[in-house]
C-alpha positions, 0 to 999 in steps of 0.5 A: 309194937313189942320190944324185947329187952336183951340185957345183963340180968343182974348188972343192969337190973335197975336200968332194965326196970327203968327201961321197961317202965319208961316203955310202958309209960310211953304205951309201948309193949315190952318183954323183960326176961327177968319177968319169967321168975325162974331161978334157972339153976338146973339144966331143965330150968335153963332150957325153959328160960331159953325157950321162953326167951327165944319164943319172945324174940320171935314175937317181938318187933324190936330187940333192944341190946343194952350195952355192955353185954355178955354171952346171953345177950350175944345169943339173943342178938344172934338169934334175932339176926338169924330171924332177920336174915333167914326167916324174913322176919322184920326185926329192928335191932336197937343198941343202947350205949353201943360199945362194939362199933368195930364188931363186924358180926354185929354192927351191920345188923344194928338198925339204930344206936341210941344213947338214952331211953328218951332217944329210944322212945322217940325212935320207936314212936317214929317207927310206929308213925311210919308203919301205922 
């Protein structure tokens, strides 16, 4: 199982690292877009970052949306939803601190909402047990 951490890059930097480290400690593979280490200032760099992220979303089993989020995470979720709907890829979408309960375009595709990292890890371990 591999988890894609979709989150605000700057505002959630400490939280993102805590999530990433907790997943690693629980022996759950994860991808944190911050690890790309490209400044993404030029159009070409932005394209490179976007392509890496979209490729990772394709490879990951779980997309974790850390709330609140902005346009980039909305794009990542939209792509994961499209893969789930049209490419018949099994994508599990988890929301951490979900704050969009009334959003008709997102909430139907959230498989699980969790309030903290320990709930996230327990849910992922339960999935591994069911699948494995």
